[in-house]
C-alpha positions in Angstrom: 16.6 -125.5 31.4 18.9 -122.6 30.4 17.7 -119.0 30.7 17.6 -116.9 27.5 20.1 -114.2 28.7 19.8 -112.0 25.7 16.1 -111.6 26.3 16.4 -111.3 30.1 18.7 -108.3 29.7 16.0 -106.4 27.9 13.5 -106.7 30.7 13.0 -105.0 34.0 11.0 -106.4 36.9 9.3 -103.8 39.1 8.9 -104.0 42.8 5.3 -105.4 42.4 6.4 -108.0 39.9 5.4 -106.3 36.6 7.5 -106.9 33.6 8.6 -103.8 31.6 10.3 -103.7 28.3 11.2 -101.0 25.8 8.8 -100.0 23.1 9.6 -101.3 19.7 10.6 -99.1 16.8 12.6 -96.4 18.5 16.2 -97.4 17.8 16.8 -95.0 14.9 15.1 -92.8 12.3 13.5 -90.7 15.1 14.4 -87.3 13.7 11.2 -87.2 11.6 9.0 -87.9 14.6 7.4 -85.2 16.6 8.9 -84.5 20.0 5.9 -86.1 21.8 6.4 -89.2 19.8 10.1 -89.3 20.6 9.5 -88.9 24.3 6.7 -91.6 24.2 9.4 -94.1 23.0 11.3 -93.7 26.3 8.5 -95.2 28.3 8.4 -98.9 28.9 5.6 -101.2 28.0 4.2 -103.5 30.6 3.1 -107.0 29.5 2.5 -110.4 30.8 4.2 -113.7 30.0 2.6 -117.1 30.5 4.2 -119.3 33.1 5.9 -121.8 30.8 7.8 -119.3 28.7 8.3 -117.2 31.8 10.5 -119.9 33.4 12.6 -120.0 30.3 13.0 -116.3 29.9 13.4 -115.1 33.5 15.8 -116.9 35.9 14.3 -115.4 39.1 10.6 -116.4 38.7 
């Protein structure tokens, strides 16, 4: 099965195996947000993927 490369490039795997991605909604129109909200968008969001889609989205698991 092929790996979805476009999705794989948006993820980062930590040393302990957690999957981290960018928060949604912070690409543009950020000038109206408070500074705290802008900085909060820089942090990644940790989430889990079930095993079947994980093998399709991540080549190294």
